[in-house]
C-alpha positions, 0 to 999 in steps of 0.5 A: 732416865739418863739417857732421856737426860742426855737427849734433852741436853743434846737438843738444847745444845743442837739449838744453841750451838750452831754459832760461828766466829768466836762461838767455839768453844762457847755456846752463847753466841757474839755479835761477830761473823766470819770474815768477808769472802772467808770460811771457817770449819768447827769441829769438836767432840763432845764427851758425856760422862754416861758413855755418850760421844758426839762428833760435830763439824760446822763449816760456815762461810760469808761470801757476800760480806754481812751474811753468814751461812752455816751448814753441818751437824753431828754424829753420836754414839752410846755405849759404842752403838750408833745414836742420835744424829743432827743437822743444822742449817742457819744464817746470820747477819749483823745490825751493828758489828762489834767494835772495840770498847763498843757493842754489836747486835745481830740476828741468827735464824736456822732449822735444826733436826734431832733424829734420836728424839723421833722428830723431824726437826724445829726452827729457831732464832736468837738475838746475839748482843756483845760489849767490848771492855778494856780494848777487847780484853773482856767481851760480854755476850747475851743472847735471847731467842726461841726454839720450837720443839716439834715433837711437843709443839711447844715454843720455848724462850732461850737465852745465854750469858757468856764472857770471854777474857784475854789471859795473853795475846793467844790464850783466852778464858770463857765462862758462860750459863745458858738454858730455856724458860722451862729447864734448868740452866747449864754452866760451862767453863773453858779455854782457847788457844790460837796456834796460828792467830786468826786461822787456827785454834784449839779449845776445850771446856767442861760443863754441868747442869747448875741443878746437878753439878755432880750428876750431869757433866761433859767435856769438849775438845775442838778445833777451828780453822779459818781460811783467808778470803776465797770468794774474791 
């Protein structure tokens, strides 16, 4: 049962995690994309309390200015043995870029595989919306979308609600809740810190199922690198 619960959580994260720009360490996405003509690499380790370890890498590039492409995935181990992996392909664009003390709206769609669940994969989409307050010191995010589960041939609505709060020029606090229309919601909180502002960031989060705060928990530790423009 614990293994099945983990796989359900992993697939939900696979459906929601592939985010760029301010995504790490948040699962709820924002109405931003990687800088024009630049790329970024998000890597992190996801440590589940039941001896499960996941290692993610999501490279993303924005060669044209308003279309970001992401291609990456994860490997996973359970009790030291190789377990389910994942591959993510996603495109994201903005209808209205997020501005200081304003709002933004975008569209992301992709395809995620999850070999550990015995399925070939499933498509998904979501609308990321963001609202900037207090000169960007507080930014709120709302995601609404849908994911197709190939193994059960079901389409489920997905959602996420999150916030970013600047504690200092380099340190940010994040909090969010997310889930789908049939499962229990999840809660996650953490911090991220710019080692080199605009280029190198570290982060960490802790999370849990709201229905079982002491029974299903995880820790993530990540590193994010953003390049200067390289497609000029």
